[in-house]
C-alpha positions as CSV (number, residue, x, y, z in Angstrom):
1,M,-4.2,-40.8,34.2
2,R,-6.6,-37.9,33.4
3,I,-4.9,-35.7,36.0
4,H,-1.5,-36.1,34.3
5,F,-3.1,-35.4,30.9
6,R,-4.7,-32.2,32.3
7,H,-1.4,-31.1,33.8
8,A,0.4,-31.8,30.5
9,A,-2.3,-30.0,28.5
10,G,-2.2,-27.0,30.9
11,A,1.6,-26.9,30.7
12,L,1.4,-27.0,26.9
13,I,-1.1,-24.2,26.8
14,A,1.0,-22.1,29.2
15,T,4.2,-22.8,27.2
16,T,2.4,-21.9,24.0
17,A,1.1,-18.6,25.5
18,L,4.5,-17.8,26.8
19,T,6.1,-18.5,23.4
20,V,3.6,-16.2,21.7
21,A,4.1,-13.5,24.3
22,L,7.9,-13.7,23.9
23,A,7.6,-13.7,20.1
24,G,5.4,-10.6,20.3
25,A,7.9,-8.9,22.6
26,A,10.8,-9.8,20.3
27,A,8.9,-8.4,17.3
28,A,8.3,-5.2,19.1
29,Q,11.9,-5.0,20.2
30,D,13.0,-5.7,16.6
31,A,10.6,-3.0,15.3
32,A,12.1,-0.5,17.9
33,F,15.6,-1.3,16.7
34,G,14.5,-1.0,13.1
35,K,13.0,2.4,13.8
36,S,16.3,3.6,15.1
37,I,18.0,2.3,12.0
38,W,15.4,4.0,9.8
39,L,15.8,7.3,11.6
40,T,19.6,7.4,12.1
41,Q,21.5,5.0,9.9
42,A,19.9,3.7,6.7
43,N,19.0,6.9,4.7
44,C,15.8,5.1,3.6
45,A,13.9,8.4,3.7
46,E,16.0,9.9,1.0
47,C,14.1,7.7,-1.5
48,H,11.1,6.3,0.4
49,G,10.3,9.4,2.4
50,W,10.3,9.8,6.2
51,M,6.8,8.3,6.4
52,G,7.6,5.4,4.0
53,D,5.1,6.7,1.4
54,G,7.5,6.9,-1.5
55,V,7.7,10.7,-1.4
56,Q,11.5,11.1,-1.3
57,E,13.1,13.7,0.9
58,I,15.7,14.6,-1.6
59,P,14.1,15.2,-5.0
60,Q,17.4,14.3,-6.8
61,Q,17.2,10.8,-5.4
62,P,15.3,8.0,-7.1
63,Q,11.7,7.6,-5.9
64,G,11.5,4.6,-3.7
65,A,8.5,2.2,-3.3
66,N,5.6,3.3,-1.2
67,L,6.3,1.0,1.8
68,R,2.8,1.8,3.2
69,Q,1.4,-0.3,0.3
70,T,3.9,-3.2,0.5
71,T,2.6,-6.7,0.4
72,L,6.0,-8.3,1.1
73,T,6.5,-10.6,4.1
74,L,9.1,-10.0,6.7
75,E,11.5,-12.5,5.0
76,Q,10.9,-10.9,1.6
77,L,11.4,-7.4,2.8
78,S,14.5,-8.4,4.7
79,E,15.9,-9.9,1.5
80,V,15.2,-6.7,-0.5
81,I,17.0,-4.6,2.1
82,M,19.9,-7.1,2.2
83,C,20.1,-7.6,-1.6
84,G,18.6,-4.5,-3.1
85,R,16.2,-4.7,-6.1
86,P,17.8,-6.0,-9.3
87,G,17.4,-3.6,-12.2
88,T,16.5,-0.6,-9.9
89,P,18.4,2.0,-7.9
90,M,17.4,0.2,-4.6
91,P,20.9,-0.6,-3.2
92,H,22.0,-3.7,-1.3
93,Y,23.3,-3.5,2.2
94,D,25.0,-6.9,2.4
95,P,28.7,-6.5,1.6
96,R,28.7,-10.0,0.2
97,A,25.6,-9.6,-1.9
98,Y,26.0,-11.4,-5.2
99,T,29.4,-12.9,-4.3
100,D,27.4,-16.2,-3.9
101,A,23.8,-17.1,-4.5
102,R,22.4,-15.7,-1.2
103,C,20.5,-12.9,-3.0
104,Y,17.6,-14.2,-5.1
105,G,19.7,-17.3,-5.9
106,M,21.9,-15.3,-8.2
107,T,25.6,-14.4,-8.3
108,A,27.1,-11.2,-9.9
109,A,28.0,-13.2,-13.0
110,Q,24.4,-14.4,-13.4
111,I,22.7,-11.0,-12.8
112,G,25.1,-9.0,-14.9
113,N,24.4,-5.3,-15.3
114,Q,21.1,-5.7,-13.4
115,A,23.0,-5.9,-10.1
116,P,21.8,-3.3,-7.6
117,P,24.4,-0.8,-6.5
118,P,26.0,-1.2,-3.0
119,A,24.6,1.2,-0.4
120,G,28.0,2.6,0.5
121,F,27.8,1.0,4.0
122,S,26.7,-2.4,5.2
123,F,24.4,-4.0,7.7
124,I,24.1,-7.5,9.2
125,K,21.1,-9.9,9.2
126,R,19.9,-8.5,12.5
127,H,19.7,-5.0,10.9
128,F,17.8,-6.3,7.8
129,D,15.3,-8.1,9.9
130,A,14.8,-5.2,12.4
131,L,14.3,-2.7,9.6
132,A,11.8,-5.0,7.9
133,A,9.9,-5.5,11.2
134,F,9.7,-1.8,11.6
135,I,8.4,-1.2,8.1
136,L,5.8,-3.9,8.6
137,S,4.7,-2.6,12.0
138,D,4.7,1.1,11.3
139,F,4.1,1.6,7.5
140,A,2.6,-1.5,5.8
141,G,-1.1,-1.3,5.4
142,K,-1.4,1.9,7.4
143,G,-2.8,4.1,4.6
144,P,-1.6,7.6,3.9
145,P,0.6,9.2,6.6
146,T,-1.2,11.3,9.2
147,K,-0.1,13.9,11.6
148,A,-0.5,11.3,14.4
149,S,1.6,8.8,12.6
150,C,4.3,11.4,11.9
151,V,4.4,12.5,15.5
152,A,4.7,8.8,16.6
153,L,7.7,8.4,14.3
154,L,9.4,11.8,14.4
155,G,8.2,13.4,17.6
156,N,5.8,16.2,18.6
157,E,8.1,19.1,17.7
158,N,9.2,18.0,14.2
159,P,8.3,20.6,11.6
160,R,7.5,17.9,9.0
161,C,4.6,16.8,11.1
162,E,3.2,20.3,11.4
163,R,2.5,20.4,7.7
164,M,0.5,17.2,7.7
165,P,-3.3,16.9,7.9
């Protein structure tokens, strides 16, 4: 009987380790996809800055949150990207945001003039989650941007990185 228990326990440990490894690989893959969205599709840098530090690239744009200081979870950050931030210029990227209660449990009728503006283009859940994974892996809790973090994001030859300490 003990032999079977040991085999079952060993199999459980191996399965758990494999699950953790696959989850880590999936998170890394999501973050890589999110990085590509950040750099090429979402225009986040216009308000949040290329390095996610809240220093907008276009001074005429609203100043976005410093994502390096966020304490939001993956799910919360994904919801903010999907639904925008009520009462602020942070747009929503879900074309059906506020048509039902998917965003913060509110509809357009309930939120009234506090509804965030539409982004002008839309994403799907995979995009929201990947962008959130990227923000959490590359910006959140990382402190002020450095030249090394800039090079990791934008590449060695990017002039933005040459101006950094």
